[in-house]
A tleap script that builds the chain and sets N, CA, C and O, in Angstrom:
source leaprc.protein.ff14SB
mol = sequence {
  NLYS LYS GLY THR GLN GLY VAL SER PRO TYR
  ALA ALA PRO SER ARG ALA GLN ASP LEU SER
  ASN LEU PRO PRO ALA PHE ILE ASP VAL SER
  SER THR GLU ILE PHE ARG ASP GLU ASP ILE
  ASP TYR ALA GLN ARG ILE TRP GLN THR GLY
  GLY VAL ALA GLU LEU CHIE
}
set mol.1.N position { 30.420 -9.059 -24.987 }
set mol.1.CA position { 29.674 -9.731 -26.038 }
set mol.1.C position { 28.207 -9.821 -25.644 }
set mol.1.O position { 27.873 -10.056 -24.483 }
set mol.2.N position { 27.364 -9.636 -26.603 }
set mol.2.CA position { 25.927 -9.669 -26.363 }
set mol.2.C position { 25.476 -11.058 -25.909 }
set mol.2.O position { 25.800 -12.072 -26.529 }
set mol.3.N position { 24.714 -11.074 -24.802 }
set mol.3.CA position { 24.141 -12.323 -24.327 }
set mol.3.C position { 25.091 -13.232 -23.573 }
set mol.3.O position { 24.769 -14.393 -23.317 }
set mol.4.N position { 26.256 -12.720 -23.214 }
set mol.4.CA position { 27.212 -13.564 -22.494 }
set mol.4.C position { 27.277 -13.188 -21.024 }
set mol.4.O position { 26.725 -12.171 -20.604 }
set mol.5.N position { 27.951 -14.011 -20.255 }
set mol.5.CA position { 28.110 -13.768 -18.826 }
set mol.5.C position { 29.068 -12.618 -18.552 }
set mol.5.O position { 29.033 -12.049 -17.461 }
set mol.6.N position { 29.923 -12.256 -19.507 }
set mol.6.CA position { 30.945 -11.249 -19.295 }
set mol.6.C position { 30.466 -9.809 -19.434 }
set mol.6.O position { 31.292 -8.904 -19.546 }
set mol.7.N position { 29.179 -9.576 -19.430 }
set mol.7.CA position { 28.653 -8.220 -19.574 }
set mol.7.C position { 28.844 -7.464 -18.262 }
set mol.7.O position { 28.466 -7.946 -17.194 }
set mol.8.N position { 29.427 -6.291 -18.355 }
set mol.8.CA position { 29.684 -5.472 -17.173 }
set mol.8.C position { 28.383 -5.067 -16.491 }
set mol.8.O position { 27.408 -4.751 -17.173 }
set mol.9.N position { 28.347 -5.069 -15.143 }
set mol.9.CA position { 27.142 -4.611 -14.444 }
set mol.9.C position { 26.853 -3.132 -14.695 }
set mol.9.O position { 25.739 -2.668 -14.455 }
set mol.10.N position { 27.853 -2.391 -15.178 }
set mol.10.CA position { 27.616 -0.992 -15.536 }
set mol.10.C position { 26.813 -0.890 -16.828 }
set mol.10.O position { 26.099 0.089 -17.046 }
set mol.11.N position { 26.932 -1.908 -17.688 }
set mol.11.CA position { 26.171 -1.928 -18.933 }
set mol.11.C position { 24.793 -2.550 -18.742 }
set mol.11.O position { 23.840 -2.174 -19.425 }
set mol.12.N position { 24.687 -3.497 -17.819 }
set mol.12.CA position { 23.422 -4.189 -17.557 }
set mol.12.C position { 23.286 -4.412 -16.058 }
set mol.12.O position { 23.502 -5.528 -15.586 }
set mol.13.N position { 22.926 -3.361 -15.282 }
set mol.13.CA position { 22.884 -3.472 -13.828 }
set mol.13.C position { 21.974 -4.575 -13.306 }
set mol.13.O position { 22.242 -5.139 -12.245 }
set mol.14.N position { 20.913 -4.892 -14.019 }
set mol.14.CA position { 19.992 -5.919 -13.524 }
set mol.14.C position { 20.622 -7.308 -13.513 }
set mol.14.O position { 20.116 -8.206 -12.840 }
set mol.15.N position { 21.713 -7.500 -14.244 }
set mol.15.CA position { 22.417 -8.784 -14.255 }
set mol.15.C position { 23.397 -8.924 -13.100 }
set mol.15.O position { 23.867 -10.028 -12.825 }
set mol.16.N position { 23.709 -7.844 -12.430 }
set mol.16.CA position { 24.704 -7.877 -11.354 }
set mol.16.C position { 24.222 -8.745 -10.201 }
set mol.16.O position { 23.039 -8.745 -9.859 }
set mol.17.N position { 25.142 -9.476 -9.613 }
set mol.17.CA position { 24.822 -10.291 -8.442 }
set mol.17.C position { 24.854 -9.456 -7.168 }
set mol.17.O position { 24.077 -9.694 -6.243 }
set mol.18.N position { 25.754 -8.479 -7.123 }
set mol.18.CA position { 25.907 -7.621 -5.948 }
set mol.18.C position { 25.474 -6.203 -6.310 }
set mol.18.O position { 26.162 -5.513 -7.063 }
set mol.19.N position { 24.340 -5.775 -5.777 }
set mol.19.CA position { 23.806 -4.445 -6.083 }
set mol.19.C position { 24.106 -3.432 -4.990 }
set mol.19.O position { 23.594 -2.313 -5.030 }
set mol.20.N position { 24.925 -3.805 -4.015 }
set mol.20.CA position { 25.146 -2.941 -2.856 }
set mol.20.C position { 25.960 -1.688 -3.158 }
set mol.20.O position { 25.869 -0.716 -2.408 }
set mol.21.N position { 26.738 -1.675 -4.211 }
set mol.21.CA position { 27.588 -0.518 -4.502 }
set mol.21.C position { 27.073 0.350 -5.640 }
set mol.21.O position { 27.790 1.227 -6.123 }
set mol.22.N position { 25.850 0.117 -6.069 }
set mol.22.CA position { 25.302 0.929 -7.154 }
set mol.22.C position { 24.858 2.291 -6.633 }
set mol.22.O position { 24.493 2.419 -5.465 }
set mol.23.N position { 24.886 3.306 -7.489 }
set mol.23.CA position { 24.362 4.610 -7.078 }
set mol.23.C position { 22.844 4.532 -6.950 }
set mol.23.O position { 22.240 3.563 -7.410 }
set mol.24.N position { 22.217 5.533 -6.336 }
set mol.24.CA position { 20.754 5.542 -6.231 }
set mol.24.C position { 20.108 5.389 -7.615 }
set mol.24.O position { 20.609 5.912 -8.610 }
set mol.25.N position { 19.000 4.672 -7.653 }
set mol.25.CA position { 18.322 4.390 -8.922 }
set mol.25.C position { 16.925 4.996 -8.935 }
set mol.25.O position { 16.241 5.021 -7.911 }
set mol.26.N position { 16.506 5.482 -10.095 }
set mol.26.CA position { 15.146 5.947 -10.337 }
set mol.26.C position { 14.562 4.991 -11.356 }
set mol.26.O position { 15.054 4.911 -12.482 }
set mol.27.N position { 13.523 4.266 -10.982 }
set mol.27.CA position { 12.922 3.260 -11.853 }
set mol.27.C position { 11.474 3.644 -12.086 }
set mol.27.O position { 10.677 3.689 -11.149 }
set mol.28.N position { 11.134 3.919 -13.335 }
set mol.28.CA position { 9.790 4.349 -13.711 }
set mol.28.C position { 9.136 3.224 -14.505 }
set mol.28.O position { 9.626 2.846 -15.570 }
set mol.29.N position { 8.041 2.692 -13.993 }
set mol.29.CA position { 7.388 1.538 -14.610 }
set mol.29.C position { 5.904 1.831 -14.793 }
set mol.29.O position { 5.236 2.290 -13.868 }
set mol.30.N position { 5.401 1.566 -15.978 }
set mol.30.CA position { 3.958 1.718 -16.191 }
set mol.30.C position { 3.293 0.348 -16.087 }
set mol.30.O position { 3.970 -0.680 -16.112 }
set mol.31.N position { 1.994 0.339 -15.972 }
set mol.31.CA position { 1.272 -0.931 -15.847 }
set mol.31.C position { 1.332 -1.751 -17.133 }
set mol.31.O position { 1.084 -2.957 -17.110 }
set mol.32.N position { 1.657 -1.111 -18.245 }
set mol.32.CA position { 1.747 -1.824 -19.520 }
set mol.32.C position { 3.187 -2.096 -19.942 }
set mol.32.O position { 3.433 -2.573 -21.050 }
set mol.33.N position { 4.125 -1.799 -19.073 }
set mol.33.CA position { 5.552 -2.009 -19.357 }
set mol.33.C position { 5.825 -3.492 -19.572 }
set mol.33.O position { 5.414 -4.327 -18.766 }
set mol.34.N position { 6.514 -3.817 -20.654 }
set mol.34.CA position { 6.789 -5.218 -20.971 }
set mol.34.C position { 7.725 -5.863 -19.940 }
set mol.34.O position { 7.637 -7.066 -19.697 }
set mol.35.N position { 8.615 -5.076 -19.337 }
set mol.35.CA position { 9.531 -5.594 -18.325 }
set mol.35.C position { 9.117 -5.162 -16.922 }
set mol.35.O position { 9.970 -5.007 -16.049 }
set mol.36.N position { 7.829 -4.968 -16.697 }
set mol.36.CA position { 7.317 -4.479 -15.414 }
set mol.36.C position { 7.785 -5.336 -14.242 }
set mol.36.O position { 8.327 -4.811 -13.269 }
set mol.37.N position { 7.583 -6.631 -14.324 }
set mol.37.CA position { 7.951 -7.524 -13.221 }
set mol.37.C position { 9.460 -7.521 -12.971 }
set mol.37.O position { 9.901 -7.550 -11.822 }
set mol.38.N position { 10.249 -7.487 -14.046 }
set mol.38.CA position { 11.701 -7.452 -13.911 }
set mol.38.C position { 12.157 -6.144 -13.270 }
set mol.38.O position { 13.085 -6.138 -12.461 }
set mol.39.N position { 11.505 -5.032 -13.631 }
set mol.39.CA position { 11.847 -3.731 -13.051 }
set mol.39.C position { 11.544 -3.698 -11.554 }
set mol.39.O position { 12.337 -3.187 -10.763 }
set mol.40.N position { 10.404 -4.242 -11.178 }
set mol.40.CA position { 10.036 -4.294 -9.757 }
set mol.40.C position { 11.004 -5.194 -8.996 }
set mol.40.O position { 11.427 -4.855 -7.890 }
set mol.41.N position { 11.357 -6.333 -9.577 }
set mol.41.CA position { 12.321 -7.238 -8.953 }
set mol.41.C position { 13.673 -6.554 -8.768 }
set mol.41.O position { 14.323 -6.730 -7.737 }
set mol.42.N position { 14.094 -5.782 -9.754 }
set mol.42.CA position { 15.364 -5.061 -9.669 }
set mol.42.C position { 15.340 -4.075 -8.504 }
set mol.42.O position { 16.299 -4.003 -7.736 }
set mol.43.N position { 14.265 -3.324 -8.367 }
set mol.43.CA position { 14.140 -2.379 -7.244 }
set mol.43.C position { 14.171 -3.127 -5.913 }
set mol.43.O position { 14.821 -2.680 -4.968 }
set mol.44.N position { 13.482 -4.244 -5.833 }
set mol.44.CA position { 13.465 -5.020 -4.588 }
set mol.44.C position { 14.848 -5.552 -4.241 }
set mol.44.O position { 15.228 -5.577 -3.071 }
set mol.45.N position { 15.596 -5.974 -5.241 }
set mol.45.CA position { 16.962 -6.454 -5.003 }
set mol.45.C position { 17.852 -5.331 -4.491 }
set mol.45.O position { 18.701 -5.556 -3.629 }
set mol.46.N position { 17.665 -4.132 -5.012 }
set mol.46.CA position { 18.432 -2.978 -4.523 }
set mol.46.C position { 18.087 -2.715 -3.066 }
set mol.46.O position { 18.981 -2.525 -2.241 }
set mol.47.N position { 16.797 -2.703 -2.742 }
set mol.47.CA position { 16.365 -2.449 -1.358 }
set mol.47.C position { 16.899 -3.509 -0.398 }
set mol.47.O position { 17.280 -3.193 0.729 }
set mol.48.N position { 16.927 -4.759 -0.839 }
set mol.48.CA position { 17.400 -5.850 0.021 }
set mol.48.C position { 18.864 -5.690 0.413 }
set mol.48.O position { 19.281 -6.172 1.466 }
set mol.49.N position { 19.644 -5.017 -0.429 }
set mol.49.CA position { 21.062 -4.803 -0.113 }
set mol.49.C position { 21.283 -3.496 0.636 }
set mol.49.O position { 22.421 -3.126 0.927 }
set mol.50.N position { 20.191 -2.794 0.949 }
set mol.50.CA position { 20.321 -1.521 1.651 }
set mol.50.C position { 20.520 -0.346 0.723 }
set mol.50.O position { 20.797 0.765 1.176 }
set mol.51.N position { 20.383 -0.576 -0.571 }
set mol.51.CA position { 20.551 0.490 -1.552 }
set mol.51.C position { 19.325 1.385 -1.635 }
set mol.51.O position { 18.292 1.123 -1.018 }
set mol.52.N position { 19.470 2.441 -2.411 }
set mol.52.CA position { 18.401 3.426 -2.573 }
set mol.52.C position { 17.830 3.312 -3.981 }
set mol.52.O position { 18.564 3.366 -4.969 }
set mol.53.N position { 16.511 3.155 -4.059 }
set mol.53.CA position { 15.829 3.113 -5.349 }
set mol.53.C position { 14.459 3.752 -5.204 }
set mol.53.O position { 13.737 3.497 -4.240 }
set mol.54.N position { 14.115 4.580 -6.168 }
set mol.54.CA position { 12.759 5.128 -6.259 }
set mol.54.C position { 12.034 4.330 -7.330 }
set mol.54.O position { 12.501 4.236 -8.465 }
set mol.55.N position { 10.908 3.762 -6.972 }
set mol.55.CA position { 10.113 2.987 -7.925 }
set mol.55.C position { 8.800 3.709 -8.141 }
set mol.55.O position { 8.025 3.906 -7.204 }
set mol.56.N position { 8.555 4.098 -9.375 }
set mol.56.CA position { 7.330 4.831 -9.719 }
set mol.56.C position { 6.562 4.075 -10.771 }
set mol.56.O position { 5.498 4.523 -11.199 }
savepdb mol mol.pdb
quit
């Protein structure tokens, strides 16, 4: 259901609490991106768990 806690991390990876088992991520962010800060935070959370993310 939209906006609920039951959303699968496969549908909304940024909502996942545990990012350690995700595949490598490619995150492309522009300086005018509306979700710029959230995208950067997502990449940092992946790195903190030892995951692989490219942030551009």
